[in-house]
Phi, psi and omega in degrees: 000142177253191181285152176286133179276117181247151176288162178289334180199178176099185181269142177239128180268133178254120173290161184305325181300325180298321179294315180297313180301320182289311185290322182267004179052049181280117178270151006274359188289332177303313179290322180299326182280348183305316178299331178297312181294323179294317179295324178290314180299327180280350180087004181292322178229162172244152183247135179227152175216162172278153173302334177301328179302317179301314177302310185298316185284340181275341186302306184298311180297326177293314181299318183271006178055045177257079186300320181297316178293318178304312180294322179295316179294315179300313181298318180304319183272317188276322185263358183292139174277339184270331186256130177252123177275125182262142182286161173259099183252185182299320180298315179295317181296317178298316180293322178298321178298318178298315180297314181298317180296321184281322190249340184080009175299155176296162179302311179300317180294325176296323177293317177301311182298316180295320178297315180297316180293321178296330179273000180051051182290154177279330182211145176242110184262128183206180171235016183249107182295345179301333180295342178292347176292341178269096191301328182275359181269123181280083187277136173233116181273131177299325181293342177276344184288000000 
């Protein structure tokens, strides 16, 4: 694996997997993501996620009754100074419907893509190649790093 390619500036969208990899220290992606956190801390880039990310990352710890992990994930997203959670509004839902109709992405993935596009992100970081079906989305796969 090489370094993650980050933009010089602008907003970077984090798919839910990035949050899980960071909080749970999942290798090799935990190390791959380190330059991202450094760039954010320095103010070079800003990090955004959909409110949907919070829902997605909390399901497993709630199901498995892992309260400490649940709290860590919640804190990472809600209390972070670096990550801004974006709402799912009518504009995002309409755009997600267009994306889903055009690409066949799942509803949650369409919401992520629509949120990122509405925020005019410079990069969308994920480990899911299906997002590449959204031609206007600047996808960066962690597995390519």
